N, C-alpha and C positions, 0 to 999 in steps of 0.2 A: 603417703603412708597414713594409715588411720592411727588412732590413739593407742590401740593395743600394740601395733607394730613399733611405735615410738617408745612405748614403755618397755617392751622386750629388748629393743636396741639399747636403750639407756641402761637397763639392768645388766646386759652383757658387757657394756663398756665399764660400768662400775665394778663388776666382778673381775674382769681382766686387770683393771687398774689395781684393785686390792691384792690380787694374786701376785702381780709383778712387784708391788710394794713389799709384800711379805718376803718374796724371793730376795729382794735387795737387802732387807734387814737381816735375813739369815746369812747372806754372803758377807755382810759387814761383820757379823758376830764371828764367823769362821775366820775371816782375815785377822780380826783382833786376837783370836786364839792362836793363830799361826805366829803372830808377832810376839805373844807371850812365850811361845815355844822358843823362838829365836833369842829372847831375852833371858831364858831360863826361869821364867816365872809361871809357866804353865802348871796347873794343878794347885796353885795357891789362891785362896780367896782374896779378892781385891779389897775386901773390907777389913777382915780381921787378920789376914795373913796365915790362917791355919790351912793345913792340907785339905784339899777337896777329896772326898771319898772316891776311890777308884771306880766303884760301881756307878756313882753319879756321873763321873767323867765318861764312862763307857756309854751311858744312856744319853748324855747331853755334853758332848766333847767341847762345845764352845762356851760352856757355863763359866761365869766369872765369880760365882759365889758358892760357898759351902751351903749345905742344906739349911743350917740354922740362920745364916744371913739372908738366904733367899726367902725364907719364911717371914723374916722381919721386913724385907723389902715388899713382899706381897701384902703385908698387913699395914704398910705405910709407916712402919717404925724405923725405916732406914732410907736415907736418901741415896738414889742411884749414883754410883761412882762413874765418872766420865774419864775415858782414857784418850 
């Protein structure tokens, strides 16, 4: 293989790895949401305990945070809760 072929092969491997990693992360979030359903905690923010807006749950059913806490998390003002 020449250098261009090796680069293309390497890029393809990295792309597929990233894609499968994202799929695993999404699956883990869905499984956690299903666990919250079984526990009766689905729809509650894991940080503040407030109810998560129904439209937010419809758009992102595996979300663990209300919109306010999600914004804090993205700004680095909130430490991610581990379940």
